[in-house]
mmCIF file of the N, C-alpha and C atoms, coordinates in Angstrom:
data_MODEL
# 
_entry.id   MODEL 
# 
loop_
_atom_site.group_PDB 
_atom_site.id 
_atom_site.type_symbol 
_atom_site.label_atom_id 
_atom_site.label_alt_id 
_atom_site.label_comp_id 
_atom_site.label_asym_id 
_atom_site.label_entity_id 
_atom_site.label_seq_id 
_atom_site.pdbx_PDB_ins_code 
_atom_site.Cartn_x 
_atom_site.Cartn_y 
_atom_site.Cartn_z 
_atom_site.occupancy 
_atom_site.B_iso_or_equiv 
_atom_site.pdbx_formal_charge 
_atom_site.auth_seq_id 
_atom_site.auth_comp_id 
_atom_site.auth_asym_id 
_atom_site.auth_atom_id 
_atom_site.pdbx_PDB_model_num 
ATOM 1   N N  . MET A 1 1  ? -11.077 -13.801 -11.525 1.00 0.00 ? 1  MET A N  1 
ATOM 2   C CA . MET A 1 1  ? -9.897  -13.101 -12.011 1.00 0.00 ? 1  MET A CA 1 
ATOM 3   C C  . MET A 1 1  ? -10.276 -11.987 -12.995 1.00 0.00 ? 1  MET A C  1 
ATOM 4   N N  . ASN A 1 2  ? -11.386 -12.148 -13.729 1.00 0.00 ? 2  ASN A N  1 
ATOM 5   C CA . ASN A 1 2  ? -11.769 -11.151 -14.723 1.00 0.00 ? 2  ASN A CA 1 
ATOM 6   C C  . ASN A 1 2  ? -12.113 -9.809  -14.101 1.00 0.00 ? 2  ASN A C  1 
ATOM 7   N N  . ASP A 1 3  ? -12.527 -9.808  -12.826 1.00 0.00 ? 3  ASP A N  1 
ATOM 8   C CA . ASP A 1 3  ? -12.891 -8.558  -12.182 1.00 0.00 ? 3  ASP A CA 1 
ATOM 9   C C  . ASP A 1 3  ? -11.712 -7.880  -11.502 1.00 0.00 ? 3  ASP A C  1 
ATOM 10  N N  . CYS A 1 4  ? -10.551 -8.531  -11.532 1.00 0.00 ? 4  CYS A N  1 
ATOM 11  C CA . CYS A 1 4  ? -9.365  -7.957  -10.894 1.00 0.00 ? 4  CYS A CA 1 
ATOM 12  C C  . CYS A 1 4  ? -8.866  -6.762  -11.691 1.00 0.00 ? 4  CYS A C  1 
ATOM 13  N N  . LEU A 1 5  ? -8.332  -5.808  -10.984 1.00 0.00 ? 5  LEU A N  1 
ATOM 14  C CA . LEU A 1 5  ? -7.695  -4.673  -11.634 1.00 0.00 ? 5  LEU A CA 1 
ATOM 15  C C  . LEU A 1 5  ? -6.211  -4.972  -11.785 1.00 0.00 ? 5  LEU A C  1 
ATOM 16  N N  . LEU A 1 6  ? -5.698  -4.761  -12.975 1.00 0.00 ? 6  LEU A N  1 
ATOM 17  C CA . LEU A 1 6  ? -4.297  -5.019  -13.267 1.00 0.00 ? 6  LEU A CA 1 
ATOM 18  C C  . LEU A 1 6  ? -3.524  -3.714  -13.309 1.00 0.00 ? 6  LEU A C  1 
ATOM 19  N N  . ASP A 1 7  ? -2.277  -3.760  -12.887 1.00 0.00 ? 7  ASP A N  1 
ATOM 20  C CA . ASP A 1 7  ? -1.414  -2.600  -13.062 1.00 0.00 ? 7  ASP A CA 1 
ATOM 21  C C  . ASP A 1 7  ? -0.707  -2.719  -14.414 1.00 0.00 ? 7  ASP A C  1 
ATOM 22  N N  . VAL A 1 8  ? 0.127   -1.761  -14.734 1.00 0.00 ? 8  VAL A N  1 
ATOM 23  C CA . VAL A 1 8  ? 0.791   -1.734  -16.042 1.00 0.00 ? 8  VAL A CA 1 
ATOM 24  C C  . VAL A 1 8  ? 1.628   -2.992  -16.255 1.00 0.00 ? 8  VAL A C  1 
ATOM 25  N N  . ASP A 1 9  ? 2.390   -3.390  -15.240 1.00 0.00 ? 9  ASP A N  1 
ATOM 26  C CA . ASP A 1 9  ? 3.226   -4.589  -15.367 1.00 0.00 ? 9  ASP A CA 1 
ATOM 27  C C  . ASP A 1 9  ? 2.393   -5.831  -15.648 1.00 0.00 ? 9  ASP A C  1 
ATOM 28  N N  . GLU A 1 10 ? 1.312   -5.989  -14.909 1.00 0.00 ? 10 GLU A N  1 
ATOM 29  C CA . GLU A 1 10 ? 0.466   -7.166  -15.067 1.00 0.00 ? 10 GLU A CA 1 
ATOM 30  C C  . GLU A 1 10 ? -0.241  -7.179  -16.418 1.00 0.00 ? 10 GLU A C  1 
ATOM 31  N N  . LEU A 1 11 ? -0.691  -6.009  -16.871 1.00 0.00 ? 11 LEU A N  1 
ATOM 32  C CA . LEU A 1 11 ? -1.337  -5.944  -18.178 1.00 0.00 ? 11 LEU A CA 1 
ATOM 33  C C  . LEU A 1 11 ? -0.346  -6.264  -19.288 1.00 0.00 ? 11 LEU A C  1 
ATOM 34  N N  . ALA A 1 12 ? 0.849   -5.705  -19.203 1.00 0.00 ? 12 ALA A N  1 
ATOM 35  C CA . ALA A 1 12 ? 1.865   -5.985  -20.214 1.00 0.00 ? 12 ALA A CA 1 
ATOM 36  C C  . ALA A 1 12 ? 2.175   -7.477  -20.263 1.00 0.00 ? 12 ALA A C  1 
ATOM 37  N N  . GLU A 1 13 ? 2.280   -8.103  -19.115 1.00 0.00 ? 13 GLU A N  1 
ATOM 38  C CA . GLU A 1 13 ? 2.551   -9.535  -19.056 1.00 0.00 ? 13 GLU A CA 1 
ATOM 39  C C  . GLU A 1 13 ? 1.394   -10.332 -19.651 1.00 0.00 ? 13 GLU A C  1 
ATOM 40  N N  . SER A 1 14 ? 0.168   -9.948  -19.331 1.00 0.00 ? 14 SER A N  1 
ATOM 41  C CA . SER A 1 14 ? -1.016  -10.648 -19.850 1.00 0.00 ? 14 SER A CA 1 
ATOM 42  C C  . SER A 1 14 ? -1.119  -10.547 -21.361 1.00 0.00 ? 14 SER A C  1 
ATOM 43  N N  . LEU A 1 15 ? -0.774  -9.377  -21.901 1.00 0.00 ? 15 LEU A N  1 
ATOM 44  C CA . LEU A 1 15 ? -0.874  -9.155  -23.345 1.00 0.00 ? 15 LEU A CA 1 
ATOM 45  C C  . LEU A 1 15 ? 0.394   -9.562  -24.092 1.00 0.00 ? 15 LEU A C  1 
ATOM 46  N N  . LYS A 1 16 ? 1.448   -9.866  -23.318 1.00 0.00 ? 16 LYS A N  1 
ATOM 47  C CA . LYS A 1 16 ? 2.747   -10.217 -23.898 1.00 0.00 ? 16 LYS A CA 1 
ATOM 48  C C  . LYS A 1 16 ? 3.291   -9.082  -24.770 1.00 0.00 ? 16 LYS A C  1 
ATOM 49  N N  . VAL A 1 17 ? 3.240   -7.892  -24.183 1.00 0.00 ? 17 VAL A N  1 
ATOM 50  C CA . VAL A 1 17 ? 3.803   -6.698  -24.827 1.00 0.00 ? 17 VAL A CA 1 
ATOM 51  C C  . VAL A 1 17 ? 4.727   -6.024  -23.820 1.00 0.00 ? 17 VAL A C  1 
ATOM 52  N N  . ARG A 1 18 ? 5.482   -5.053  -24.299 1.00 0.00 ? 18 ARG A N  1 
ATOM 53  C CA . ARG A 1 18 ? 6.365   -4.302  -23.415 1.00 0.00 ? 18 ARG A CA 1 
ATOM 54  C C  . ARG A 1 18 ? 5.568   -3.296  -22.592 1.00 0.00 ? 18 ARG A C  1 
ATOM 55  N N  . LYS A 1 19 ? 6.086   -3.008  -21.402 1.00 0.00 ? 19 LYS A N  1 
ATOM 56  C CA . LYS A 1 19 ? 5.440   -2.003  -20.556 1.00 0.00 ? 19 LYS A CA 1 
ATOM 57  C C  . LYS A 1 19 ? 5.396   -0.655  -21.272 1.00 0.00 ? 19 LYS A C  1 
ATOM 58  N N  . SER A 1 20 ? 6.408   -0.360  -22.072 1.00 0.00 ? 20 SER A N  1 
ATOM 59  C CA . SER A 1 20 ? 6.436   0.923   -22.777 1.00 0.00 ? 20 SER A CA 1 
ATOM 60  C C  . SER A 1 20 ? 5.251   1.059   -23.729 1.00 0.00 ? 20 SER A C  1 
ATOM 61  N N  . TRP A 1 21 ? 4.793   -0.051  -24.309 1.00 0.00 ? 21 TRP A N  1 
ATOM 62  C CA . TRP A 1 21 ? 3.625   -0.009  -25.193 1.00 0.00 ? 21 TRP A CA 1 
ATOM 63  C C  . TRP A 1 21 ? 2.391   0.374   -24.384 1.00 0.00 ? 21 TRP A C  1 
ATOM 64  N N  . VAL A 1 22 ? 2.232   -0.238  -23.218 1.00 0.00 ? 22 VAL A N  1 
ATOM 65  C CA . VAL A 1 22 ? 1.082   0.075   -22.360 1.00 0.00 ? 22 VAL A CA 1 
ATOM 66  C C  . VAL A 1 22 ? 1.134   1.539   -21.935 1.00 0.00 ? 22 VAL A C  1 
ATOM 67  N N  . TYR A 1 23 ? 2.309   1.988   -21.489 1.00 0.00 ? 23 TYR A N  1 
ATOM 68  C CA . TYR A 1 23 ? 2.440   3.392   -21.076 1.00 0.00 ? 23 TYR A CA 1 
ATOM 69  C C  . TYR A 1 23 ? 2.119   4.341   -22.229 1.00 0.00 ? 23 TYR A C  1 
ATOM 70  N N  . SER A 1 24 ? 2.551   4.005   -23.448 1.00 0.00 ? 24 SER A N  1 
ATOM 71  C CA . SER A 1 24 ? 2.266   4.896   -24.578 1.00 0.00 ? 24 SER A CA 1 
ATOM 72  C C  . SER A 1 24 ? 0.771   4.963   -24.850 1.00 0.00 ? 24 SER A C  1 
ATOM 73  N N  . LYS A 1 25 ? 0.074   3.856   -24.683 1.00 0.00 ? 25 LYS A N  1 
ATOM 74  C CA . LYS A 1 25 ? -1.379  3.853   -24.892 1.00 0.00 ? 25 LYS A CA 1 
ATOM 75  C C  . LYS A 1 25 ? -2.105  4.641   -23.803 1.00 0.00 ? 25 LYS A C  1 
ATOM 76  N N  . THR A 1 26 ? -1.547  4.671   -22.596 1.00 0.00 ? 26 THR A N  1 
ATOM 77  C CA . THR A 1 26 ? -2.208  5.430   -21.528 1.00 0.00 ? 26 THR A CA 1 
ATOM 78  C C  . THR A 1 26 ? -2.056  6.930   -21.726 1.00 0.00 ? 26 THR A C  1 
ATOM 79  N N  . ARG A 1 27 ? -1.087  7.345   -22.523 1.00 0.00 ? 27 ARG A N  1 
ATOM 80  C CA . ARG A 1 27 ? -0.917  8.783   -22.788 1.00 0.00 ? 27 ARG A CA 1 
ATOM 81  C C  . ARG A 1 27 ? -1.887  9.283   -23.850 1.00 0.00 ? 27 ARG A C  1 
ATOM 82  N N  . GLU A 1 28 ? -2.506  8.374   -24.585 1.00 0.00 ? 28 GLU A N  1 
ATOM 83  C CA . GLU A 1 28 ? -3.501  8.768   -25.580 1.00 0.00 ? 28 GLU A CA 1 
ATOM 84  C C  . GLU A 1 28 ? -4.813  9.076   -24.867 1.00 0.00 ? 28 GLU A C  1 
ATOM 85  N N  . THR A 1 29 ? -5.527  10.068  -25.379 1.00 0.00 ? 29 THR A N  1 
ATOM 86  C CA . THR A 1 29 ? -6.813  10.437  -24.790 1.00 0.00 ? 29 THR A CA 1 
ATOM 87  C C  . THR A 1 29 ? -7.882  10.427  -25.866 1.00 0.00 ? 29 THR A C  1 
ATOM 88  N N  . GLY A 1 30 ? -9.102  10.521  -25.440 1.00 0.00 ? 30 GLY A N  1 
ATOM 89  C CA . GLY A 1 30 ? -10.204 10.576  -26.387 1.00 0.00 ? 30 GLY A CA 1 
ATOM 90  C C  . GLY A 1 30 ? -10.993 9.288   -26.406 1.00 0.00 ? 30 GLY A C  1 
ATOM 91  N N  . PRO A 1 31 ? -12.002 9.248   -27.283 1.00 0.00 ? 31 PRO A N  1 
ATOM 92  C CA . PRO A 1 31 ? -12.930 8.121   -27.301 1.00 0.00 ? 31 PRO A CA 1 
ATOM 93  C C  . PRO A 1 31 ? -12.280 6.782   -27.657 1.00 0.00 ? 31 PRO A C  1 
ATOM 94  N N  . GLY A 1 32 ? -11.214 6.773   -28.425 1.00 0.00 ? 32 GLY A N  1 
ATOM 95  C CA . GLY A 1 32 ? -10.610 5.515   -28.841 1.00 0.00 ? 32 GLY A CA 1 
ATOM 96  C C  . GLY A 1 32 ? -9.433  5.082   -27.986 1.00 0.00 ? 32 GLY A C  1 
ATOM 97  N N  . SER A 1 33 ? -9.264  5.697   -26.826 1.00 0.00 ? 33 SER A N  1 
ATOM 98  C CA . SER A 1 33 ? -8.093  5.383   -26.003 1.00 0.00 ? 33 SER A CA 1 
ATOM 99  C C  . SER A 1 33 ? -8.320  4.104   -25.191 1.00 0.00 ? 33 SER A C  1 
ATOM 100 N N  . ILE A 1 34 ? -7.233  3.527   -24.723 1.00 0.00 ? 34 ILE A N  1 
ATOM 101 C CA . ILE A 1 34 ? -7.295  2.278   -23.971 1.00 0.00 ? 34 ILE A CA 1 
ATOM 102 C C  . ILE A 1 34 ? -8.144  2.473   -22.709 1.00 0.00 ? 34 ILE A C  1 
ATOM 103 N N  . PRO A 1 35 ? -9.054  1.545   -22.417 1.00 0.00 ? 35 PRO A N  1 
ATOM 104 C CA . PRO A 1 35 ? -9.893  1.691   -21.228 1.00 0.00 ? 35 PRO A CA 1 
ATOM 105 C C  . PRO A 1 35 ? -9.066  1.503   -19.954 1.00 0.00 ? 35 PRO A C  1 
ATOM 106 N N  . ARG A 1 36 ? -9.171  2.443   -19.062 1.00 0.00 ? 36 ARG A N  1 
ATOM 107 C CA . ARG A 1 36 ? -8.396  2.406   -17.833 1.00 0.00 ? 36 ARG A CA 1 
ATOM 108 C C  . ARG A 1 36 ? -9.158  3.100   -16.721 1.00 0.00 ? 36 ARG A C  1 
ATOM 109 N N  . LEU A 1 37 ? -8.787  2.777   -15.521 1.00 0.00 ? 37 LEU A N  1 
ATOM 110 C CA . LEU A 1 37 ? -9.352  3.408   -14.339 1.00 0.00 ? 37 LEU A CA 1 
ATOM 111 C C  . LEU A 1 37 ? -8.213  4.067   -13.593 1.00 0.00 ? 37 LEU A C  1 
ATOM 112 N N  . MET A 1 38 ? -8.446  5.256   -13.121 1.00 0.00 ? 38 MET A N  1 
ATOM 113 C CA . MET A 1 38 ? -7.450  5.916   -12.292 1.00 0.00 ? 38 MET A CA 1 
ATOM 114 C C  . MET A 1 38 ? -7.854  5.717   -10.835 1.00 0.00 ? 38 MET A C  1 
ATOM 115 N N  . VAL A 1 39 ? -6.956  5.141   -10.077 1.00 0.00 ? 39 VAL A N  1 
ATOM 116 C CA . VAL A 1 39 ? -7.149  4.952   -8.647  1.00 0.00 ? 39 VAL A CA 1 
ATOM 117 C C  . VAL A 1 39 ? -6.144  5.882   -7.985  1.00 0.00 ? 39 VAL A C  1 
ATOM 118 N N  . GLY A 1 40 ? -6.609  7.081   -7.691  1.00 0.00 ? 40 GLY A N  1 
ATOM 119 C CA . GLY A 1 40 ? -5.676  8.116   -7.259  1.00 0.00 ? 40 GLY A CA 1 
ATOM 120 C C  . GLY A 1 40 ? -4.756  8.442   -8.426  1.00 0.00 ? 40 GLY A C  1 
ATOM 121 N N  . LYS A 1 41 ? -3.474  8.307   -8.220  1.00 0.00 ? 41 LYS A N  1 
ATOM 122 C CA . LYS A 1 41 ? -2.522  8.566   -9.303  1.00 0.00 ? 41 LYS A CA 1 
ATOM 123 C C  . LYS A 1 41 ? -2.147  7.294   -10.064 1.00 0.00 ? 41 LYS A C  1 
ATOM 124 N N  . TYR A 1 42 ? -2.753  6.173   -9.672  1.00 0.00 ? 42 TYR A N  1 
ATOM 125 C CA . TYR A 1 42 ? -2.389  4.884   -10.260 1.00 0.00 ? 42 TYR A CA 1 
ATOM 126 C C  . TYR A 1 42 ? -3.355  4.485   -11.369 1.00 0.00 ? 42 TYR A C  1 
ATOM 127 N N  . CYS A 1 43 ? -2.793  3.998   -12.443 1.00 0.00 ? 43 CYS A N  1 
ATOM 128 C CA . CYS A 1 43 ? -3.565  3.558   -13.602 1.00 0.00 ? 43 CYS A CA 1 
ATOM 129 C C  . CYS A 1 43 ? -3.814  2.054   -13.477 1.00 0.00 ? 43 CYS A C  1 
ATOM 130 N N  . ARG A 1 44 ? -5.072  1.639   -13.576 1.00 0.00 ? 44 ARG A N  1 
ATOM 131 C CA . ARG A 1 44 ? -5.434  0.231   -13.480 1.00 0.00 ? 44 ARG A CA 1 
ATOM 132 C C  . ARG A 1 44 ? -6.311  -0.154  -14.664 1.00 0.00 ? 44 ARG A C  1 
ATOM 133 N N  . PHE A 1 45 ? -6.341  -1.440  -14.960 1.00 0.00 ? 45 PHE A N  1 
ATOM 134 C CA . PHE A 1 45 ? -7.034  -1.948  -16.139 1.00 0.00 ? 45 PHE A CA 1 
ATOM 135 C C  . PHE A 1 45 ? -7.845  -3.188  -15.796 1.00 0.00 ? 45 PHE A C  1 
ATOM 136 N N  . ARG A 1 46 ? -8.972  -3.354  -16.479 1.00 0.00 ? 46 ARG A N  1 
ATOM 137 C CA . ARG A 1 46 ? -9.736  -4.605  -16.440 1.00 0.00 ? 46 ARG A CA 1 
ATOM 138 C C  . ARG A 1 46 ? -9.418  -5.336  -17.741 1.00 0.00 ? 46 ARG A C  1 
ATOM 139 N N  . LEU A 1 47 ? -8.875  -6.535  -17.621 1.00 0.00 ? 47 LEU A N  1 
ATOM 140 C CA . LEU A 1 47 ? -8.436  -7.273  -18.801 1.00 0.00 ? 47 LEU A CA 1 
ATOM 141 C C  . LEU A 1 47 ? -9.547  -7.469  -19.835 1.00 0.00 ? 47 LEU A C  1 
ATOM 142 N N  . PRO A 1 48 ? -10.781 -7.849  -19.440 1.00 0.00 ? 48 PRO A N  1 
ATOM 143 C CA . PRO A 1 48 ? -11.831 -8.015  -20.465 1.00 0.00 ? 48 PRO A CA 1 
ATOM 144 C C  . PRO A 1 48 ? -12.094 -6.721  -21.247 1.00 0.00 ? 48 PRO A C  1 
ATOM 145 N N  . ASP A 1 49 ? -12.040 -5.575  -20.563 1.00 0.00 ? 49 ASP A N  1 
ATOM 146 C CA . ASP A 1 49 ? -12.261 -4.291  -21.236 1.00 0.00 ? 49 ASP A CA 1 
ATOM 147 C C  . ASP A 1 49 ? -11.148 -3.995  -22.235 1.00 0.00 ? 49 ASP A C  1 
ATOM 148 N N  . VAL A 1 50 ? -9.916  -4.287  -21.839 1.00 0.00 ? 50 VAL A N  1 
ATOM 149 C CA . VAL A 1 50 ? -8.775  -4.034  -22.725 1.00 0.00 ? 50 VAL A CA 1 
ATOM 150 C C  . VAL A 1 50 ? -8.821  -4.973  -23.932 1.00 0.00 ? 50 VAL A C  1 
ATOM 151 N N  . LEU A 1 51 ? -9.175  -6.238  -23.715 1.00 0.00 ? 51 LEU A N  1 
ATOM 152 C CA . LEU A 1 51 ? -9.261  -7.181  -24.830 1.00 0.00 ? 51 LEU A CA 1 
ATOM 153 C C  . LEU A 1 51 ? -10.350 -6.761  -25.816 1.00 0.00 ? 51 LEU A C  1 
ATOM 154 N N  . ALA A 1 52 ? -11.484 -6.303  -25.307 1.00 0.00 ? 52 ALA A N  1 
ATOM 155 C CA . ALA A 1 52 ? -12.555 -5.812  -26.187 1.00 0.00 ? 52 ALA A CA 1 
ATOM 156 C C  . ALA A 1 52 ? -12.082 -4.585  -26.954 1.00 0.00 ? 52 ALA A C  1 
ATOM 157 N N  . TRP A 1 53 ? -11.350 -3.697  -26.288 1.00 0.00 ? 53 TRP A N  1 
ATOM 158 C CA . TRP A 1 53 ? -10.800 -2.509  -26.945 1.00 0.00 ? 53 TRP A CA 1 
ATOM 159 C C  . TRP A 1 53 ? -9.833  -2.906  -28.056 1.00 0.00 ? 53 TRP A C  1 
ATOM 160 N N  . LEU A 1 54 ? -8.987  -3.892  -27.791 1.00 0.00 ? 54 LEU A N  1 
ATOM 161 C CA . LEU A 1 54 ? -8.042  -4.357  -28.813 1.00 0.00 ? 54 LEU A CA 1 
ATOM 162 C C  . LEU A 1 54 ? -8.780  -4.890  -30.039 1.00 0.00 ? 54 LEU A C  1 
ATOM 163 N N  . GLU A 1 55 ? -9.873  -5.607  -29.816 1.00 0.00 ? 55 GLU A N  1 
ATOM 164 C CA . GLU A 1 55 ? -10.673 -6.111  -30.936 1.00 0.00 ? 55 GLU A CA 1 
ATOM 165 C C  . GLU A 1 55 ? -11.204 -4.967  -31.789 1.00 0.00 ? 55 GLU A C  1 
ATOM 166 N N  . THR A 1 56 ? -11.676 -3.900  -31.144 1.00 0.00 ? 56 THR A N  1 
ATOM 167 C CA . THR A 1 56 ? -12.186 -2.769  -31.926 1.00 0.00 ? 56 THR A CA 1 
ATOM 168 C C  . THR A 1 56 ? -11.056 -2.094  -32.692 1.00 0.00 ? 56 THR A C  1 
ATOM 169 N N  . GLN A 1 57 ? -9.860  -2.045  -32.099 1.00 0.00 ? 57 GLN A N  1 
ATOM 170 C CA . GLN A 1 57 ? -8.711  -1.451  -32.783 1.00 0.00 ? 57 GLN A CA 1 
ATOM 171 C C  . GLN A 1 57 ? -8.352  -2.263  -34.022 1.00 0.00 ? 57 GLN A C  1 
ATOM 172 N N  . ASN A 1 58 ? -8.405  -3.571  -33.922 1.00 0.00 ? 58 ASN A N  1 
ATOM 173 C CA . ASN A 1 58 ? -8.122  -4.435  -35.069 1.00 0.00 ? 58 ASN A CA 1 
ATOM 174 C C  . ASN A 1 58 ? -9.168  -4.265  -36.146 1.00 0.00 ? 58 ASN A C  1 
ATOM 175 N N  . ASN A 1 59 ? -10.441 -4.137  -35.756 1.00 0.00 ? 59 ASN A N  1 
ATOM 176 C CA . ASN A 1 59 ? -11.509 -3.966  -36.727 1.00 0.00 ? 59 ASN A CA 1 
ATOM 177 C C  . ASN A 1 59 ? -11.377 -2.634  -37.456 1.00 0.00 ? 59 ASN A C  1 
ATOM 178 N N  . VAL A 1 60 ? -10.951 -1.592  -36.769 1.00 0.00 ? 60 VAL A N  1 
ATOM 179 C CA . VAL A 1 60 ? -10.749 -0.294  -37.411 1.00 0.00 ? 60 VAL A CA 1 
ATOM 180 C C  . VAL A 1 60 ? -9.648  -0.396  -38.460 1.00 0.00 ? 60 VAL A C  1 
ATOM 181 N N  . GLY A 1 61 ? -8.569  -1.093  -38.133 1.00 0.00 ? 61 GLY A N  1 
ATOM 182 C CA . GLY A 1 61 ? -7.461  -1.258  -39.063 1.00 0.00 ? 61 GLY A CA 1 
ATOM 183 C C  . GLY A 1 61 ? -7.849  -2.046  -40.294 1.00 0.00 ? 61 GLY A C  1 
ATOM 184 N N  . GLU A 1 62 ? -8.758  -3.011  -40.140 1.00 0.00 ? 62 GLU A N  1 
ATOM 185 C CA . GLU A 1 62 ? -9.196  -3.833  -41.268 1.00 0.00 ? 62 GLU A CA 1 
ATOM 186 C C  . GLU A 1 62 ? -10.061 -3.032  -42.238 1.00 0.00 ? 62 GLU A C  1 
ATOM 187 N N  . ARG A 1 63 ? -10.757 -2.017  -41.757 1.00 0.00 ? 63 ARG A N  1 
ATOM 188 C CA . ARG A 1 63 ? -11.643 -1.217  -42.616 1.00 0.00 ? 63 ARG A CA 1 
ATOM 189 C C  . ARG A 1 63 ? -10.872 -0.241  -43.481 1.00 0.00 ? 63 ARG A C  1 
ATOM 190 N N  . ARG A 1 64 ? -9.646  0.045   -43.115 1.00 0.00 ? 64 ARG A N  1 
ATOM 191 C CA . ARG A 1 64 ? -8.884  1.053   -43.867 1.00 0.00 ? 64 ARG A CA 1 
ATOM 192 C C  . ARG A 1 64 ? -8.417  0.543   -45.190 1.00 0.00 ? 64 ARG A C  1 
# 
């Protein structure tokens, strides 16, 4: 299951957040943006990559 690609709905459900939160994160660009893969026009996510990204986001907030 860890190698599966999730769509926005599935990622939101896995993280227990609103789809709008996921969509807002996909509009951010640059080195600190949410890890995603574009499959044509579709945005997909690997859950382990997103969870690791969330950990780094929390660590950045703790340093402030």
